[in-house]
N, C-alpha and C positions, 0 to 999 in steps of 0.2 A: 964651365965648371959642373965636375961630376957630384961633386956634395951639394950640390946648390937645391934647395925644395922650396918652390915658391907658396905664397900664402895668398888665399882670398877668402876675404873678411864679410860678412854678412850681418849689417847692425853695425852702426860708430856713434853706441850713446856714450852714456857716463863710461861703465866698464868698456863697451870698444874701444874707446879712445885712449882708454890708459892699457888696454893691451896692446895697442899699437904703438903708443910711446914707450912700453917697457922692451918689446921686441927689438925698436932702434937701440936702445938702452944699452939692451944686454948681447946683443947680437954678435961683436966681436966675441965677447966671451963664452957666449954656446959654442962657437966654432971651435974656439980653442979648445972647450972642454968635451964636447960631444963629436966634434968632427962634423958638424952641420952649419951649412949657411943658409939661413932664414931670410928670405925676402919677400916682403908684403908688394902685392902687385896689382891687386885690384879691389875696393870697396864697395858694398853694395850698400845706398842709404834712401831713404824717401826723397830727400831735400841734395841732391849732389852740389846746388851751389852756396848752401851755409857755409858760412866761416868755419875750421876746422884748426885742431892744434897744428902748430906750423911744421913739425918734422914730418905730415902726410902731404905727399903730392899733389895738389889739387887734380892732377891729370888721370889719378889712379880712381876718380870717384864714378859713379854711374847709377842711377836709379832702377835699374833692371838688375833684379838679383838673379834671374835666370841665366844671362850673360855670366856673370861671376861663376856659377855653377858649371855652365856647360864650357868653359874656356878653355882650351890647350894648354894655356900657360899658368895653369893653377894647378896644383899637384895636392895641396891641403884646404879643406873648406871649414871657415871657422862662423859657427852658427852662433850669433848674440841677439837674434831679434826676440826671440820669447814665443811662447804661447803656444800652439798646435798645428795654425793654420796662419800663414803657410808657411811655417817653418819647417811641419813634417814633412810637406811634399818638396821641398826645397832639399832637405838634407838627402829624402831617398832617392832624387835624383842623382845628388851629386855620389851615392854610394853605386848606383847602378850604372853611372860612368868609371867608376873606378877609381874615384877620389875616396881618400881617408877624411873623416869628419870630426871636430872637436868642439862638443857643444856645451853650454853651459845650463842648458835649458832643462829644469828638471821638472816641469810640468809634462814636457814631450816626452822624456824619458821615463817616466814614471805610468803616461799612459799608454805610451807605442813603443816600448823599448823592446818587447821578443819580437814584433816585424823588423824594427831596426837593428837589432844584434843579427835577426837574420839574415837581411840585406846585405850588411856590411859582409857575413861570410860567404854569402853566395859569388861576392865581386872582389873577395881577396883582398878586402881592403877593413882599415883600423875605424871603429868608432871608437872614441877615447871622451869622457864627462865627466873627471873628477869634481870639476867645480859645480858639478850640480848636486852635488851631496852636501859638503859641508864646507865651501870656497875654498880658504885656503889650507884646508886641515888635508893631509893625504892619507886619506882612508880606503880609499876605492882600489889603487894600483895595488895595494897589500893584500888587499882582498880577493883582488882577481888574479892574484899568482903567490905571495906569499902564504896564504891561510886556504888554498887550493886542498889541501890534503888534511887540513882540520875538521874537525867536529865543531862546528857553531853551532851552539842551543842559544844563546840570547844575545841580539844587539839592543844597546840602551843609550841615550843620550840627550843631551840640549843640541839640537839642530838649528836653531833659528835663532839669529844673532837678536834679530830687532824686538823680540819677545824678551829676551834672556834681559837686552838693556833694560826694558819696561820694567821687568820684575824685579832686578837689580837697583831700580831708584826707588822702586815703591817702598823695597824693601830698607834701603840706607839710610832713605831722606823722607821716607812717610808721605811721599806724594800720593795722589790718588791717580788713579788711572788715566785717566783726562788729561792730567798734568804729566804724568813720565812719557804717556805717548807723543804731545808733542814739545817734548826734549827730545826726544828720536827723531823726531822729525825734523826738529831745527838742528838737531847736530849731523844729520844725512845718515841718520841707521835706518830709519821709516821712510819708505814712498809716502805721498799725499796722500793716498789712496791703498791705507794697509790692512785693508781686508783679510787678505792671502795670508798675512802673516798673524795678526790677532786671534785669527778664527779656527788656527791649524791646520789650512789648506797648504800652506808652504813647508810646514814640516810632515806633514802626511805624506806628500811626494818625496821627501828626502827619505824616509823611513822604509817606503815603498820600494826604494833602490837599494837601499842598504841590507834589506829584508831577502830580497831576490838575490844579490850576491851571495848572502852569508848562507841560505839556505839552497840554494843552486833550484830554486823554484820562482817562476814568474808571481811576484807580488804586484798588483796596481795600486795606483793611489786611491781607486773605490773600495779596496779591498781594506782598506784602514779607517777603522773608525777614530771620529776626531772630536775633542772639545776645547776651544780656543782659552783664551785668558778673559773678554770681556765677562763683565759681571764681579769680578774680585773688586773687594774693598778694603780699608786699611784695616779695619775690623779683623778679618781674616789674617793679614800678616800679624796683628799683633797677638791674634792667639795663637798662629803656627810658633812665632818666639817662644811666647811661654810655654808651649810644651818641648820645645830646644828644635822646632823645624824651620827650614827655609821653606819657600815656594817656587817651585821650576817649571818650566813647561817641556815636557818629556816626549820621544817618543821612543818605543818599545815592541821589540817584536821577539817571541819567543816560540822554539819549536817543541811539540809536545809527541810523546811516543805514543799515538793513538788513531784510527781512523785506518781504511784501508789502505793506503799508500806507505809505503815502508821509511818514508819521509815522515810520519804523521803529519799533525797537522801545526797548522800555524797560525800564532793570534798576534796581532798587531794593532796598535791603536797611537794617539798622541791625547794626552791630556796633561793640565796642570796637578801638578804633584806635590804633597808635602817628602821632603827631604831631609833627614837627620842632619844636623850640622856637619857630625863629625864626618860625614861622607864626602870625598872628593868632588861630587857635581854640586856640593852645596858653596863650594869656592869658586866656581866657576863664573864670574860677573861679566858684566855690561853685554858687549856684543862676541866676547868669547863662545865657542862651542867646544863640546866633549864629547865622546862618544867612547862606552865600553864594550867590548866583545867579549862574550863568554868562549871560552871551548874546553875541550875535553883534555887535550895534552899540554897547549900552553898556559890555559890558565886564562886571567882574565887582563885584555890590554886593553891601555887607554890612550885615544888619538885626542890633543887639544890644540886650539890655535883660535886664530880668528873666523867669526862666520858670517860677517858682513864689509861690506867696502869694497870700492872697486880696486883699489890696490890688491887686497889678498886674493880677490874673484881673478883679477889679470895674471895673477902669477900663478895660479892653478891652471891657468888655459895656457898659458905660456909651456908650461910643463908637461902637457897634455903633446900641445904642439910639436915640440922637442922629441916627446918619445914616440908620433905619428911620424915624423919625419925619417929619423932612424929605421923603425921598421921600412918605410918605403924604400929608403935607399938600400937595404938590407934585402928587397924582396921577400918579406915576410909580412903576416899579420898575428894579430892577438884575437882568438875568439873571446866574445864574452861568455863566462861559463855561468849561464841562467838556463833550467832546465825548463819541463812543462808546469802549465797553471799549477799553483799552488792549492790545496787544501784547505782552506780557513776554516779554524775553530771561531764558534759563533761568539760573540763578544759577552753573550749573558754567560758564558760558561766558565769566561777569565774570571781570575780570584784576585783579590785584593782587599788590604784593609782599609777602612776608611774614617774621615773626619766629617762630621755632619754638626752643622749651628741649629738650632733651633729655638723659638723664642715661645713661650707657653703661660698661661695665665698661671700667677703662682696661687696654688691652692691645693688642699690636702688631697695624694692620689693620683696627681698627675703624673708623676716620675714613674709610677707603677704603670700608669696607664700607655704610656710613652713606651718603656723596655720592652711590656707584652707584645707591641706592637710587633718591635725586633726579634723578639723571642719566637712569636708564631711562623716568622717569616726564617727562622734559622739563621739568623744576625745576633752573634753574641756579642755584647758588648766588655771591652777591655777596662776601660775608664770613665768615668764621666766629671764633668765640673760645671758647677751651676753658680751661679751667681742671679739674687734678685733684686729687686728697684719695685717696692710695693705692690702692685697688682701684678707685675711682669715678672718673668725670672727667663734668663737666656741659657741653657744648657748644650754645652759640647760633647758628644762622645766621641770615643777613638773606636773601632771596633776590630775584634778578632778576623781573619782571613774569610771573605766569604765571598760567594759567586755573585756576580753583578744582576745577574736576575733575580738572584732574592734581596737584596738591596734596594732594587729599582719597586720592585713588590712592596715592602717595607716601607719606601718614601712614600709611594702611591697612597697606601692605608693610613698614614702617620700625616698625611698632608688633608685627611679629611676628618681629622679630630677636631670637636668643638674647642676643645680645650688649647688646639695650636694655633699661635696666631700669626707663623711665617717660619718657614726653613730655607736657611740662606743655603750657601754654594756647597755641596757635596764634592771632597775633594779624596782622592787616591791616595793613597801613602806607600811611597816606592819602598820596594824591599828588596835588599843586595840580592838575595837569591828569591826566584821563582815563587811562589805562593802557592802554586799548584804543582802539577806532578812535573819534576825535571825535563826539558826539552832532550830526546836520546835519538839515537840513527842513524843514519850515514849520514855524510856531507861531502862536497866536492865532487870530484870526476873519479875517486878510485873506487869500483863500485863492486871489484871481483869479490868482497866476504861480505857483501850488503846482508844477504838474508842471517848469514851466521853472526854476523853481529848486533844484527835488531833481536833475534831470537836471545841473543845472550844478553842483551840490556834488558829486554822485559821479561825476562828469568831474574835479572837482579833486582829490577822493580820489584818482582812480584817477592823476592823473598824480604825485602827492605818493607813493604806493606805487611808481610806476616810479622815482622819486626815490631814495627808500629804497633800494629792490635796489639801484640804481645805486651808492650811497653804501655798500652793505653789500657790495659786490663790490669794491671797491676797495683796490686793498694799504695797509697800516697799518703807518707805520714811528713806533716809542716809541722816546725816549730816557729813562733814568731814572735820576737821580741817587741814591747810596747811601752813607749814613753808619754807620759804627759803632761802638760806644763805645769806647774808646781801647782799644787792645791787641786789639779783637778782631776785626780786618780778615782774618785766617788763618779766622775759622768761616766768614762769608762765602763766601772762595774756596772752602770745603770743601764748603760748601751748594751751590756752583753745581757745582761738579765732580761732583756727584752728579745735578744735574736735568739738567744741559746735554745726556747722551744722550737722555734722557726728552724731552726737549722738542724737540730735533730731527728727531726722530722722529714727529712727531704732524705732523696733516694740514694742510699750510697754514703750516708756520714756514719762513719764507727766511733767515732770522738770527737768532741768538740767542748774543752774544757781550759776556763780562763784559770790563772794561778798567780798570786799576787807576791814579788818579791819580798823576803824577810826583810823588816826593816828599811824598807824605801815603799811607801804608799802610791808612788806616782810613778812603777815598773812593774811589765807584769808580762807574761808569758801564756800565750796560747797555742793548746797542744790541740792539734787537728789530724785526724785520721779519715781517709777516703778510700771508697773501693775501688776507684778508678779513675783516670785522669778523664773521662767522659763526665764521671759524677762529681768532680770537683770544678769542672767547667761549666757544668749546668749550676751549678752553686755558686758561682762568681757572676753570673747572668740574673739570677733570679732579683725581683723588686725590691726586697729586703735589704739585700745585700750592697746594692747599689744605690740606695738609700743612707744607710750606713755609711760608705766611704765616701759619700759627699759629706755629711753631719760630723765625720770624725775629726778633720781637720783642725774643726774649731777649739777641741780641747787636746790635741795630741803635740807634745815638741818638735815633732818630724815624723817623716814617713817610717813605718814598720818596717822590721828586719826581717824576712821570709827565709828561712832555713829548710830546704828539702834533703830528705834524708833517704839513704840508701835504703832499699826495699829488705833486705837483709842485712844484721847484725854484722859486725868484725868477727867478731867471737861470742 
């Protein structure tokens, strides 16, 4: 039979057995649609005598994996052993013998991908690994084919179904971390030994694979900084909800237009993050995964589907087998479009906003002392939430974007303060757009105009930088409407009388005046004018303003309405 392609399977655990059963179940339909007749002929396992699925012929089983790899009656090898050894040696041997390989081994691809891609190319064979990234979500093939001509600047998403299930249960049911993990293990979403998932190792391997294909540069698992979800507690979820966030474990890879390589540098991280509830990723629940790819021409693309489970993984593997078989019958193969090693951006230079929880002594001046630490390290505070209980207060800070090295330096000093009793988990806040320089430069195989493209991009960046600098230097006029609780207008006046001399003494303050609305003792209009955005940002981060923002909810009817006026009047 000329369209017959024979399959050798390495490993027949839960996913392997599911794949074999799905192949038998779908074989006739695949032949009708794709014109390929798939036949499973050999299976290598540790214990050939162990009872298996009734759809599998016991005569196919062997305890010698190299027998399958070297067999002349095997055209495509499916590797489902896991780990890097002996899986790596077996895959290499299969490729050297001219056999195409399909693998779901994310650890192997993330650690040894470049060597395996080169071996496949030299042998004229295919290496497919869709299930190694996001299980059943078909994302690698579009990246290998449909997006080759695209300028990809960012890949970000939820790439581990186990941790997403755990975090969903902690959010929805108020479970502790241990309770949610036990539930995931009970339902089969987590292995009994789940450290690779909960510590972020699995997600780091997946984001390394995605980044390599997205940016045409080799990114290895060790290039990806990682933080897991161990240590998150109920209070983090309660506070996140109060601020309008959900918590998700994210993998994020971005490209930046800097460094000696025309491609720029690449930053890659895995971390638990706060995500605004209106962001699509916040609605990705349980074992589902979702990945956003940001491109210059196509915009933002979202890939969504099951990220865990034997059946979804088996579906992705079978899809790769059909693709490899089709290529083999045509006498062609697809090169994996991954270039030389990436120039990695140091993690300390990556920029995020942060959520920080700290327990401090309830004493005068403590808040000023704490905010002073952040200010000394260049970390500006966006919001402060404080709750006291007798001699102790809990403070939650949300910061403006800052480099990681600045945040870590501030946290080191903060933990050393005598009035600080403890610092909880520090979480990054995921931004829809990168909070540092946007990634730019050429990506994909079309390099004819790389130099001119990058030059144009850098010129545009310089122009945008100048425009931002000009904007930052323009005077800023604010009109702020304030409404107090009934009868509490006097508290607003007292607060202003305390603040006014401090604010007017600040560098860049051109106006700071409070007006009471005629006939309404509980409504006010605050007029502010600042010499520049820099001056206004410095004002917002001063200890006296942070303390004022913390105290004002006690007498105000709601948040103040802030109106920013254009620099020039209309007429």
